[in-house]
C-alpha positions as CSV (number, residue, x, y, z in Angstrom):
1,X,47.4,21.0,103.5
2,X,45.9,24.5,103.1
3,X,46.9,24.7,99.4
4,X,45.5,21.2,98.8
5,X,42.1,22.2,100.1
6,X,42.2,25.4,98.2
7,X,43.1,23.7,95.0
8,X,40.3,21.2,95.4
9,X,37.9,24.0,96.0
10,X,39.2,25.7,92.8
11,X,38.6,22.4,90.9
12,X,35.0,22.2,91.9
13,X,34.2,25.9,91.4
14,X,36.1,26.5,88.1
15,X,36.3,23.4,86.1
16,X,33.1,21.6,87.0
17,X,35.0,18.7,88.4
18,X,34.5,16.5,91.4
19,X,37.5,16.5,93.7
20,X,36.6,13.9,96.2
21,X,39.1,11.1,96.5
22,X,38.8,7.4,97.1
23,X,40.5,5.5,99.9
24,X,40.8,2.3,97.9
25,X,43.6,0.2,99.1
26,X,45.9,-0.9,96.3
27,X,47.4,-4.3,96.2
28,X,51.2,-4.4,96.0
29,X,51.1,-5.8,92.5
30,X,48.7,-3.3,91.1
31,X,49.1,0.3,90.0
32,X,46.3,2.7,89.2
33,X,47.0,5.5,86.8
34,X,44.9,8.6,85.9
35,X,44.8,9.5,82.3
36,X,44.3,13.1,81.4
37,X,43.5,13.9,77.8
38,X,44.3,17.3,76.4
39,X,42.8,18.1,73.0
40,X,43.3,21.4,71.0
41,X,44.5,24.6,72.6
42,X,43.5,25.2,76.3
43,X,41.4,28.3,76.7
44,X,41.5,31.0,79.4
45,X,37.9,30.5,80.4
46,X,34.8,28.8,79.1
47,X,32.9,30.4,76.3
48,X,29.1,31.1,76.2
49,X,28.6,27.9,74.2
50,X,30.1,25.5,76.9
51,X,26.6,24.3,77.9
52,X,26.2,22.6,74.5
53,X,28.9,20.0,75.5
54,X,32.1,19.6,77.4
55,X,33.8,22.4,75.5
56,X,37.5,23.1,75.4
57,X,39.8,22.5,78.4
58,X,40.5,25.6,80.4
59,X,44.1,26.2,81.3
60,X,43.3,26.7,85.0
61,X,41.1,23.6,85.0
62,X,43.9,21.4,83.7
63,X,46.4,22.9,86.2
64,X,44.1,22.2,89.1
65,X,43.2,18.7,87.9
66,X,46.9,17.9,88.0
67,X,47.3,19.5,91.4
68,X,44.3,17.5,92.8
69,X,45.6,14.2,91.3
70,X,48.9,14.8,93.1
71,X,47.1,14.3,96.5
72,X,44.6,11.7,95.4
73,X,45.6,8.3,96.9
74,X,43.5,6.4,94.4
75,X,46.1,7.1,91.7
76,X,49.8,6.2,91.7
77,X,50.8,8.0,88.5
78,X,49.6,10.2,85.7
79,X,49.5,9.7,81.9
80,X,48.9,12.8,79.9
81,X,47.6,12.0,76.4
82,X,48.0,14.8,73.9
83,X,45.5,14.7,71.1
84,X,46.2,17.4,68.5
85,X,47.0,19.7,71.4
86,X,48.6,23.1,70.9
87,X,50.3,25.2,73.5
88,X,51.7,28.7,73.8
89,X,55.0,28.9,75.6
90,X,53.4,30.5,78.7
91,X,50.8,27.8,78.8
92,X,53.6,25.3,78.8
93,X,55.2,27.1,81.7
94,X,52.0,27.0,83.8
95,X,51.2,23.4,83.0
96,X,54.8,22.4,83.5
97,X,54.9,23.9,87.0
98,X,51.8,21.8,87.9
99,X,53.6,18.7,86.6
100,X,56.6,19.6,88.8
101,X,54.3,19.9,91.9
102,X,52.8,16.5,91.0
103,X,56.2,14.9,90.8
104,X,57.2,16.4,94.1
105,X,54.6,14.1,95.7
106,X,56.7,11.1,94.6
107,X,54.5,10.1,91.6
108,X,55.5,9.5,88.0
109,X,54.2,11.4,85.0
110,X,54.2,9.9,81.5
111,X,53.2,11.9,78.3
112,X,52.1,10.2,75.2
113,X,51.4,11.7,71.8
114,X,51.1,10.7,68.1
115,X,53.5,13.5,67.3
116,X,55.3,16.3,69.0
117,X,55.7,19.9,67.9
118,X,57.8,22.5,69.8
119,X,55.1,23.2,72.4
120,X,54.2,19.6,73.0
121,X,57.9,18.6,73.3
122,X,58.5,21.5,75.8
123,X,55.6,20.3,77.9
124,X,56.7,16.7,77.7
125,X,60.2,17.7,79.0
126,X,58.6,18.2,82.4
127,X,57.5,14.6,82.6
128,X,59.4,11.6,83.8
129,X,58.9,9.8,80.5
130,X,58.2,11.0,76.9
131,X,56.4,8.4,74.8
132,X,55.8,8.6,71.1
133,X,53.3,6.7,69.0
134,X,55.0,4.1,66.7
135,X,55.3,5.7,63.3
136,X,54.9,9.2,64.8
137,X,57.1,12.3,64.3
138,X,58.9,15.0,66.2
139,X,59.2,18.5,64.8
140,X,61.5,20.8,66.8
141,X,63.1,23.3,64.5
142,X,63.6,26.0,67.1
143,X,61.9,29.4,67.1
144,X,61.1,31.2,63.9
145,X,59.5,34.6,63.7
146,X,58.1,36.6,60.9
147,X,57.1,40.2,60.8
148,X,54.8,41.7,58.2
149,X,55.3,45.1,56.7
150,X,52.5,46.4,54.6
151,X,53.7,49.8,53.4
152,X,54.5,48.6,49.9
153,X,51.1,46.9,49.6
154,X,49.3,50.0,50.8
155,X,51.2,52.1,48.2
156,X,50.2,49.7,45.5
157,X,46.5,50.0,46.3
158,X,46.7,53.7,47.0
159,X,46.5,53.8,50.8
160,X,48.9,55.9,52.8
161,X,49.1,55.2,56.5
162,X,50.0,58.4,58.4
163,X,51.1,57.3,61.9
164,X,52.8,59.2,64.6
165,X,54.2,57.4,67.6
166,X,55.6,58.4,71.0
167,X,58.4,56.2,72.1
168,X,61.3,55.2,69.8
169,X,60.9,51.5,70.6
170,X,57.1,51.4,70.2
171,X,57.1,50.1,66.6
172,X,53.3,49.8,66.3
173,X,53.2,52.1,63.3
174,X,55.9,50.3,61.4
175,X,53.7,47.4,60.1
176,X,51.7,50.0,58.2
177,X,54.3,52.6,57.4
178,X,57.6,50.8,56.6
179,X,59.0,48.1,54.3
180,X,61.3,46.9,57.1
181,X,62.1,47.5,60.8
182,X,63.7,50.6,62.2
183,X,66.9,50.1,64.2
184,X,65.1,50.7,67.5
185,X,62.4,48.2,66.7
186,X,64.9,45.7,65.4
187,X,66.8,46.0,68.7
188,X,63.5,45.7,70.7
189,X,62.1,42.7,69.0
190,X,65.5,40.9,68.7
191,X,66.0,41.2,72.5
192,X,62.5,39.9,73.1
193,X,63.1,36.9,70.9
194,X,66.4,36.2,72.6
195,X,64.6,36.1,75.9
196,X,61.8,33.7,74.7
197,X,64.3,31.5,73.0
198,X,66.5,31.4,76.1
199,X,63.5,30.3,78.2
200,X,62.6,27.6,75.7
201,X,66.1,26.3,75.8
202,X,66.2,26.3,79.6
203,X,63.0,24.2,79.7
204,X,64.3,21.7,77.3
205,X,67.8,21.4,78.8
206,X,66.6,21.2,82.4
207,X,63.8,18.7,81.6
208,X,65.8,16.4,79.3
209,X,69.2,16.8,81.0
210,X,70.9,18.2,77.9
211,X,73.8,20.5,77.6
212,X,73.6,23.5,75.2
213,X,75.7,21.7,72.7
214,X,73.6,18.5,72.9
215,X,70.4,20.5,72.4
216,X,71.8,22.2,69.4
217,X,72.7,18.8,67.9
218,X,69.2,17.5,68.7
219,X,67.5,20.4,67.0
220,X,69.6,19.8,63.8
221,X,68.2,16.3,63.7
222,X,64.7,16.9,65.1
223,X,63.4,19.6,62.7
224,X,61.6,16.6,61.3
225,X,62.6,13.4,63.1
226,X,61.3,9.8,63.2
227,X,60.7,8.2,66.5
228,X,64.1,6.4,66.4
229,X,65.9,9.6,65.6
230,X,64.1,11.5,68.4
231,X,65.1,8.7,70.9
232,X,68.7,8.9,69.6
233,X,69.0,12.6,70.5
234,X,67.2,12.2,73.9
235,X,64.1,14.1,73.0
236,X,61.9,11.1,73.4
237,X,62.3,8.1,75.7
238,X,60.4,5.3,74.0
239,X,58.4,4.6,70.9
240,X,55.2,2.7,71.8
241,X,52.1,1.6,69.8
242,X,49.0,2.9,71.5
243,X,47.3,-0.5,71.8
244,X,50.4,-1.7,73.7
245,X,50.7,1.3,76.0
246,X,49.1,-0.4,79.0
247,X,51.4,-3.4,78.6
248,X,54.4,-1.1,78.4
249,X,53.4,0.7,81.6
250,X,52.9,-2.6,83.3
251,X,56.5,-3.4,82.6
252,X,57.6,0.1,83.7
253,X,55.9,-0.4,87.1
254,X,56.5,-4.1,87.2
255,X,52.8,-4.5,88.2
256,X,49.4,-4.8,86.7
257,X,48.2,-1.4,85.5
258,X,44.6,-0.1,85.6
259,X,43.7,3.4,84.5
260,X,40.8,5.9,84.7
261,X,40.4,8.5,81.9
262,X,39.7,12.0,83.1
263,X,38.7,10.8,86.5
264,X,37.0,13.9,87.8
265,X,35.1,14.8,84.6
266,X,31.3,15.3,85.0
267,X,29.4,14.7,81.8
268,X,27.4,17.8,81.0
269,X,23.8,17.3,79.8
270,X,23.3,18.2,76.1
271,X,20.2,19.9,74.8
272,X,17.7,17.7,72.9
273,X,17.1,19.9,69.8
274,X,14.1,17.8,68.8
275,X,12.3,18.7,72.0
276,X,10.8,22.2,71.7
277,X,10.3,22.5,75.5
278,X,13.9,21.7,76.2
279,X,14.8,24.4,73.6
280,X,12.6,27.0,75.3
281,X,13.9,26.0,78.7
282,X,17.4,26.6,77.6
283,X,16.4,30.0,76.1
284,X,14.9,31.1,79.4
285,X,18.1,30.5,81.4
286,X,19.8,33.7,82.4
287,X,23.5,34.4,82.1
288,X,25.5,35.2,85.3
289,X,27.8,33.6,87.9
290,X,26.3,31.9,90.9
291,X,28.3,32.6,94.1
292,X,27.3,30.7,97.3
293,X,30.7,30.3,99.0
294,X,33.8,32.4,99.8
295,X,35.2,33.0,96.3
296,X,38.2,34.3,94.5
297,X,37.0,35.9,91.2
298,X,39.1,35.8,88.0
299,X,38.4,38.8,85.8
300,X,39.5,38.1,82.2
301,X,40.8,40.9,80.0
302,X,41.5,38.8,77.0
303,X,42.0,40.2,73.5
304,X,42.2,43.6,71.8
305,X,40.8,46.4,74.1
306,X,37.9,48.2,72.5
307,X,35.2,50.7,73.6
308,X,31.8,49.4,74.5
309,X,30.9,45.7,74.7
310,X,33.2,42.6,74.3
311,X,32.8,40.5,71.2
312,X,34.4,38.1,68.8
313,X,36.8,39.3,66.1
314,X,36.5,42.4,64.1
315,X,36.4,43.4,60.4
316,X,38.9,40.8,59.6
317,X,37.5,38.0,61.9
318,X,40.0,36.6,64.4
319,X,40.1,36.5,68.2
320,X,38.5,38.2,71.1
321,X,37.8,41.8,71.6
322,X,37.4,42.9,75.2
323,X,35.1,45.9,75.8
324,X,35.5,48.6,78.4
325,X,31.7,48.6,79.1
326,X,31.7,44.8,79.6
327,X,34.6,45.0,82.0
328,X,33.2,47.9,84.0
329,X,29.8,46.1,84.4
330,X,31.7,43.0,85.6
331,X,33.6,45.1,88.1
332,X,30.3,46.4,89.5
333,X,29.1,42.8,89.9
334,X,32.3,41.9,91.8
335,X,31.9,44.9,94.1
336,X,28.3,44.0,95.0
337,X,29.0,40.3,95.7
338,X,30.1,40.1,99.4
339,X,31.2,36.4,99.0
340,X,33.9,37.4,96.5
341,X,36.8,38.1,98.8
342,X,39.5,38.9,96.3
343,X,40.0,39.3,92.5
344,X,42.8,38.2,90.2
345,X,42.7,40.0,86.8
346,X,44.0,37.7,84.1
347,X,45.4,39.8,81.3
348,X,46.2,38.5,77.8
349,X,46.0,41.5,75.5
350,X,48.2,43.5,73.1
351,X,46.3,46.6,74.0
352,X,44.0,48.7,71.8
353,X,41.9,51.8,72.5
354,X,43.5,54.3,74.8
355,X,40.2,55.5,76.0
356,X,39.0,52.0,76.9
357,X,42.2,51.2,78.6
358,X,41.8,54.3,80.9
359,X,38.2,53.4,81.6
360,X,39.2,49.9,82.6
361,X,42.0,51.3,84.8
362,X,39.5,53.6,86.5
363,X,37.3,50.6,87.2
364,X,40.2,48.6,88.8
365,X,41.0,51.6,91.0
366,X,37.4,51.6,92.1
367,X,37.4,47.8,92.7
368,X,40.5,48.1,94.9
369,X,38.5,50.2,97.4
370,X,36.4,47.1,98.1
371,X,38.6,44.1,97.6
372,X,42.3,43.1,97.0
373,X,43.1,43.0,93.3
374,X,46.1,41.0,92.0
375,X,47.1,40.4,88.4
376,X,48.2,37.3,86.4
377,X,49.6,37.7,82.9
378,X,49.1,35.0,80.2
379,X,51.0,35.4,77.0
380,X,50.9,39.2,76.8
381,X,50.2,42.4,78.7
382,X,51.4,45.0,76.3
383,X,50.6,48.6,75.7
384,X,46.9,49.0,76.8
385,X,47.2,45.5,78.4
386,X,50.1,46.9,80.5
387,X,48.1,50.0,81.2
388,X,45.4,47.9,82.8
389,X,48.0,45.7,84.6
390,X,49.5,48.6,86.6
391,X,46.2,49.0,88.4
392,X,46.8,45.7,90.3
393,X,48.4,45.5,93.7
394,X,50.6,42.4,92.9
395,X,51.6,41.1,89.4
396,X,52.4,37.5,88.4
397,X,54.0,36.8,85.1
398,X,55.2,33.6,83.4
399,X,58.9,33.6,82.4
400,X,57.9,34.1,78.7
401,X,55.0,36.5,79.2
402,X,55.5,39.6,77.0
403,X,55.0,42.8,79.0
404,X,55.7,46.5,78.4
405,X,55.2,48.5,75.1
406,X,54.7,51.7,77.1
407,X,54.1,54.0,74.2
408,X,51.5,55.5,72.0
409,X,50.7,55.3,68.3
410,X,48.0,57.1,66.3
411,X,47.1,58.1,62.8
412,X,44.8,57.3,59.9
413,X,44.7,55.7,56.5
414,X,44.5,58.4,53.8
415,X,42.6,56.7,51.0
416,X,42.3,59.7,48.7
417,X,44.4,58.0,46.0
418,X,42.1,55.0,46.0
419,X,39.2,57.3,45.2
420,X,41.2,58.8,42.3
421,X,42.1,55.4,40.9
422,X,38.5,54.3,41.1
423,X,37.5,57.6,39.4
424,X,35.4,58.5,42.4
425,X,34.9,62.3,42.9
426,X,34.8,63.3,46.5
427,X,33.5,66.7,47.6
428,X,34.5,67.5,51.2
429,X,32.7,70.1,53.2
430,X,33.9,71.0,56.7
431,X,32.7,73.3,59.4
432,X,35.0,74.1,62.2
433,X,38.8,74.5,62.5
434,X,39.6,70.8,62.7
435,X,36.5,69.2,61.2
436,X,38.3,67.8,58.2
437,X,41.1,66.1,60.3
438,X,39.9,62.6,59.5
439,X,38.9,63.2,55.9
440,X,40.4,61.0,53.2
441,X,43.3,63.4,52.4
442,X,46.8,63.6,53.8
443,X,47.5,65.6,56.9
444,X,49.6,68.8,56.7
445,X,52.3,69.6,59.2
446,X,50.0,71.6,61.5
447,X,47.5,68.7,61.6
448,X,50.3,66.2,62.4
449,X,51.5,68.5,65.2
450,X,47.9,68.5,66.6
451,X,47.8,64.7,66.6
452,X,51.3,64.5,68.2
453,X,50.2,66.8,71.0
454,X,47.2,64.6,71.7
455,X,49.3,61.5,71.7
456,X,51.9,63.1,74.0
457,X,49.2,63.9,76.5
458,X,48.0,60.3,76.3
459,X,51.6,59.0,76.7
460,X,52.1,61.3,79.8
461,X,48.9,59.9,81.3
462,X,50.0,56.4,80.5
463,X,53.4,56.8,82.2
464,X,51.8,58.6,85.2
465,X,49.6,55.5,85.7
466,X,52.7,53.3,85.4
467,X,54.7,55.3,88.0
468,X,51.7,55.3,90.4
469,X,51.1,51.6,90.1
470,X,54.8,50.4,89.9
471,X,56.5,52.3,92.6
472,X,60.2,52.8,91.8
473,X,60.0,51.8,88.2
474,X,62.6,53.5,85.9
475,X,60.8,54.7,82.8
476,X,64.1,55.4,81.0
477,X,64.7,51.7,81.1
478,X,61.2,50.4,80.5
479,X,59.1,52.9,78.5
480,X,59.2,54.3,75.0
481,X,57.7,51.0,73.6
482,X,60.2,48.6,74.9
483,X,59.1,44.9,75.2
484,X,60.3,42.4,77.8
485,X,59.8,38.8,78.7
486,X,58.5,38.1,82.2
487,X,61.8,36.7,83.5
488,X,63.4,40.0,82.7
489,X,60.5,42.2,83.8
490,X,60.8,41.2,87.5
491,X,64.3,42.8,87.8
492,X,62.9,46.0,86.2
493,X,60.1,46.2,88.7
494,X,57.5,45.8,85.9
495,X,56.0,42.7,87.8
496,X,56.4,41.1,91.2
497,X,56.5,37.3,90.9
498,X,57.1,34.5,88.5
499,X,54.0,32.3,88.5
500,X,50.8,31.3,86.7
501,X,47.2,32.0,87.3
502,X,46.9,29.1,89.8
503,X,49.8,30.6,91.8
504,X,48.1,34.0,91.9
505,X,44.8,32.5,93.0
506,X,46.2,30.3,95.8
507,X,48.6,33.0,97.1
508,X,45.8,35.5,97.3
509,X,43.6,33.0,99.1
510,X,46.4,32.4,101.6
511,X,46.8,36.1,102.1
512,X,43.1,36.3,102.9
513,X,43.2,33.2,105.2
514,X,40.8,31.3,102.9
515,X,41.2,27.6,103.1
516,X,38.0,26.4,101.4
517,X,37.0,28.6,98.5
518,X,35.5,28.7,95.0
519,X,36.8,30.3,91.9
520,X,34.4,32.2,89.6
521,X,35.2,33.6,86.2
522,X,34.0,37.0,85.0
523,X,32.6,38.5,82.8
524,X,29.9,35.8,82.8
525,X,29.2,34.1,79.4
526,X,26.1,35.5,77.8
527,X,22.8,33.6,78.1
528,X,21.5,31.5,75.2
529,X,18.8,34.1,74.6
530,X,21.3,37.0,74.4
531,X,23.5,35.1,72.0
532,X,20.6,34.3,69.7
533,X,19.4,38.0,69.8
534,X,22.9,39.2,69.0
535,X,23.2,36.7,66.1
536,X,19.8,37.5,64.6
537,X,20.1,41.2,65.4
538,X,23.4,41.5,63.6
539,X,22.0,39.6,60.6
540,X,18.8,41.6,60.3
541,X,20.6,45.0,60.7
542,X,23.5,44.3,58.4
543,X,23.4,41.0,56.5
544,X,25.7,42.3,53.8
545,X,28.4,43.3,56.3
546,X,28.1,39.9,58.0
547,X,28.7,38.1,54.7
548,X,31.4,40.5,53.8
549,X,33.3,40.0,57.0
550,X,33.1,36.2,56.5
551,X,34.4,36.5,53.0
552,X,37.3,38.8,54.2
553,X,38.2,36.3,56.9
554,X,38.1,33.3,54.5
555,X,40.2,35.1,51.9
556,X,42.8,36.1,54.4
557,X,43.0,32.6,55.8
558,X,43.6,31.2,52.3
559,X,46.1,33.9,51.3
560,X,48.2,34.0,54.5
561,X,47.8,30.5,55.9
562,X,46.4,29.7,59.3
563,X,49.5,30.6,61.3
564,X,50.0,33.9,59.6
565,X,46.3,34.8,59.7
566,X,46.1,34.2,63.4
567,X,49.2,36.3,64.0
568,X,48.2,39.3,61.9
569,X,44.4,39.4,62.4
570,X,44.5,41.1,65.8
571,X,47.0,43.7,64.4
572,X,44.7,44.5,61.5
573,X,41.6,44.7,63.7
574,X,43.5,46.8,66.2
575,X,44.6,49.3,63.6
576,X,41.0,49.5,62.3
577,X,40.2,51.2,65.6
578,X,41.7,54.3,64.0
579,X,38.4,54.7,62.2
580,X,36.9,55.7,65.5
581,X,39.7,57.3,67.5
582,X,43.1,58.7,66.5
583,X,45.2,57.4,69.4
584,X,45.9,53.8,70.3
585,X,47.8,51.9,73.0
586,X,48.5,49.0,70.7
587,X,51.4,46.6,70.5
588,X,52.4,45.0,67.2
589,X,50.9,41.6,67.2
590,X,51.8,40.6,63.6
591,X,54.5,38.3,65.0
592,X,54.7,34.7,63.8
593,X,56.9,32.5,66.1
594,X,57.4,28.9,65.2
């Protein structure tokens, strides 16, 4: 009962949902179903624009909605409606475990979608029944991965990437310096892909009751399958037209079916843009997290790790950048708030700045002096992300979380040849023995040795943090840039438990003897006023750059396609950090897995 009460408190505090249940007595010939709609890709936490509408579903909010529904006597079953939903494999694992817990209470789960891709089909395999819209499709080709190597492109435009790495398996320099993978990187990434593919197969085989041979045969058919074909190979149970879904479920339960869509959702008030007073009132609201109850805080380290403040994208657009200053400020807030009893750090990062990673690690060490600090890994805690992870006292990973990449890469892009091709004459003037180190020309051997010495010092500091945080870890098996899936990381003492964010929160609450508690997310989203100031300030200071970045992002999206763009953009933005510092804790992110 303790976990139920905790989960309900999580539901109220995090997702803005009402967890009270009804004691309506159901007639023997009537069944009440909850319908949970999932649209788009679940996010780690709400953005600063969430107040404009319902916003995207948070992963933890969805997990706790399912957990609460498991104990809600008003509902006898659950229908999950996927509407253009997209899932990463670790999101499937966390949602899937919530579905398993729901089924353990003796209730049925049905998943309905107009079409299933690999992620949707994996999630559906946890349900009792997989339903496909009549005329819909199933695409389950397996797992495909692409790596991008840009050395030839750089040579063509006159850029030479000079990178030095510490750790044979690190591979972060190879995207820019090679036309194909080294043997060490090929072994590293192949082993990682084997682990992820094995986890994917296990989910499908366990959920659908298929043997390995049967799954192989199904995948041959289902790379692009009709509903009838998907049913034939046991990937889908029934094909149902949406208007007939309620009648179909009535037959399934042999009872009249009623349902409630998103039963706990609370409609958020939207702002009336025609009312200037409402607009001014919204601008006056301050950012921050309100804590008035014993609370477990979730500190999100999500995106490329950079110095300074967190932000969106970089030169090439793309995803989140998490800043060391933002995280340290959030840590100070956590320390000052007495009602926050413990902290779970949610890491989903390929790394980035070595300096910023160390600053965050120092902050976590300070935080541990005041409160217990555990860690939950989303899709990735690699390189600088793993550096941050080792500050935690207990680490949870999903089976397919990517962890490791304990190594260092650093260098610069020597663009002197570009200047020559453009007939630009450059006159360099330096004062000091190493003042010209980051000029446009190539390094000589002595300069490369200087960079290697700096990177070796960074690597030694990194490994010392790992050894201090992961007692008994064997660096000869885990370091030098090696990558592992979460299911393998446990045996290597790189993490402690298999579980999602919800597991980490509830286990920490149990450790602290908290039964009734809230969950609060940090860093807090910025206030409306701050966002407007940032938007206008950036435009006023550098309108040309803002337009240029938009054009670069649009061009890359068109040239690479959406999947390739989203995979390579963090890699490109991360490598651009070399403009400001020579040493990175960065994992190659230019991986496209389908």
